[in-house]
N, C-alpha and C positions, 0 to 999 in steps of 0.2 A: 574448409580453408585452413591451412596450417599457419603457424605463427610467422614463418618467414615471408609469407605473402602479404602480411599486414603492413601498410605504410606507416612509418613512425610518426607522421603528423596527422593521423586519422582522428577526426573529432566527431563526437556524438553528443547531440543535445539530449539531456536527461531531465524529464519532468518528474519530480518527486511529490507524490500525493500522500497526505498524512492520515493517521488514524482518527479516532473519534475526537481527540483533542483539537484537531484541525489546525495545527501550527507546524512551523518548520524548525521547532526548537529541539527535537530529539534525535537528530540525524548526523551529528558531528562525527561520531565514531564510525558509522557506516560509510560516510563520505571519505573519511581518512583512509579506511581500508580499501575502498573502491579505487581511490587514487593510487595507492601502492600497487594493487593488483593490475590495474589497467596500464600503468607505466611499463610494466614488464611485458605487456602484450603490444606495446606501441599504440595505445589508445589514450585519448583524452576525453574526459566527460565534462560537458558544460552544464552545470546544474542550475535548475530553476526549482527550488524547494518552496512550494506554495503554503501560505497561511490563508485559510478560508475567511472571507469577510463575515462579520457578525451583523451586518445591516441588511441582509437579505434572508429569505426563507431558506432553511437548512434542508430542504428537500433535495433528493438526488438530481432531479431535472433542473432545478435552479442552480445548483453548484456546477453541473456540466456546462450550462449556458455561460455562467460567469467565467469558468476556466477558459473556454474557447475565446471569449473576448479578452481576458486578461493576458493570454499568451499570444493573442492575434494569430490564431492557428491558420487563418487563410493566407498569411504571409509566408508560411513555410513552403519552400519551393520543391524540396526533395524529401522523400520518405526516410528521414533520418532521426525521427523522434522516438526515443525510448521512454516508456512510461513505467515508473516503479511506484506501486501503490501498496499501502499497508491497510489491512483490516477494513475499516469503514469505507475506505476509498476504492475497494475492489470493484464494486458496481460502477463507479464513476469511470475507472480505467476501461472497463469493457465497453461502456457506452461511447467514450471518446474514440476508442479504436474503431468501433463499428461505424461511427459517423464520419470518420476521417481516415479511411483506409489508404489514401494516397499520401498521408502525412505521417502516420504512426507505423513504425517498422517492427516494433516488438513491445511486449508487455511483460512485466514481472509483478506478480502478486504475492504478498506475504501475509499469512494468517487470514486469508480472505474467506468470503462466503458468497453464495448467489441466492440465498433466501434467508429469512429470519432464523437466527440460531436457536430461538425459543418459540413456543407456541404464539402464533400471531395475535391471540386474544389479549396478550399482555399489552399490546399496542393500544388497547381501549382504556387502560388504566391511567390515572394521573401520574406522570413521570417526573415532573419538575421537583417534587419534594425529595426524590432520591438524590438530587444534586445540590440540595440546599444546606447540606452539612459537609464538613471536610471528610473525604474518603478515609476510612480506617487503614492504617498501614498494613494490618493483617490481611485485609481484603485485596489491597494492591499487590501484595506478595502472592497470594493464592491465585488470583485471577489473571494477573498481568506480568509480573516480573520474576516469580519464583521465590522460594524460601531462602535461597542463598544470595539474594541480591545485596549489593553493597548499600550501606546507609545513605551515602551521598546520592546515588542514582535514585533510590526510593524517594528521598526527600525532594529531589528535583521534579519527579513526576507528580508528587502530591502537591507541590507548590504550583505547578503548571495547571493542574486540574482545578485548584482553588481559584485561580485567576480567571477562569472562563465562566461567564454568567450561566446560572442554572437553566435559564430559558434556552440558551443555545445548545447546551449538552442534551437537554430533554428533547429538543426538536430533532437533533441528529439521531438520537436513540429511537425516536418514533419512526424515522425514515428507515432505520434498520429493521424494526419490528414489523413493518408493513411491506417489507420487500418480498417479492415473489419471483421464483426462478423463471417462470414463463415470460417475465418482462425484461429479461436480460439476454443480450445477444451472445452467441458462442464464439464469435470472431474466428471462425475456423481457418481463415486465410492469413491470420496474423500469428507469427511465432510467439509462443507464450511459455513462461516459466512459472510454476507454482512452488512456493516455499512454504512447507507445512510444519507446524510445531507439534511434536509428539506429546508434549505435556500441556496442551492448550486446555485450560480449565474454563475458558469462555466460549470456545467454539467446539461443540460436541463432535465426536468421531463421525456420526452420520451426516453432519453438515459438511465436514471436510470431505467425506466420500462423495457427497452430492456435488460439490464443486468440481471434483475430478471427473465425475460422470458427465457434468454439464460441459466440460472443456476437455473432451477425450484426446485432442491433438496435443495437449500441453505436456511439457516435460515436468516431472514432479520430483522435488528433493525434500526429504524429511530431515528435521533437525532435533537434537536433544535440547529442547527449548520450551519455555512457557509462551504465552500468547504474543508478547512484545518481542518478536524474534529479532528485529533489527537492532533493538537496544540490548538484548541479551546475548546474541550471537552475531555481532556485526562482522567479525573477521570471516567466519564460515559462510555467512550470507554473501559477502562481497566476492568471495572465491567462486561461488556457484554462479553469481550474476555475470562476472567477467568471463568465465568459461563459456557460458551460454551465448553471450554477445559476440565473443571472438569467433564463433563458429557460423555466424549468420552473414552470408554474402550480401543479403539485402541491405544490411545496415552498415557494413564496413567496406563494401566494395567501392 
């Protein structure tokens, strides 16, 4: 579908699912650029950026169930829901799309995975002590934001992680470390865009390749970016997301 066929009032419901931090606090720049790009295409995004509750188990199954109740997914009458998921939430997005094919029109995954990024035996170790101290700035640069990140952005991420109970972060990490590819659907009938970070120090190349192999129908775009792609390259990510969505008859017709 070309741009001239898009109605100027076309509205798309967008469910934004966060990374390991589990909050809606890191997406202002992405949303700003999405709004600029979508306006040029005659599209309007209605955002629902979720913050995961801390009073439930942080297992993937529990979070999927909570999301379906939180957004009242049964009330969605037409397949107009776009899911944008970052990192930790990639498996959640796949399960939501698989369980609700008549509601979810498309999925975008940034810096995702379909199996544990490291040896699953790490999941047997005590993880909570890892999050009981403030994360070193050097580690956040290396693994998440890149060496050239601005101090303000780095401090915001560090402050956010410090505000989350170590119990919650360790539970989420354990969910990641026990994740198996065989337990995730391939959602072959759902349009899918993968955004991959070329300089991802957290997700190894073989895990990135595994995700592409698990989802062979997906379109893939690579970025000159560290792991936190939406925070490091929001403008470039927004450009590819809007381009992807504007070509889908299923979601904009």
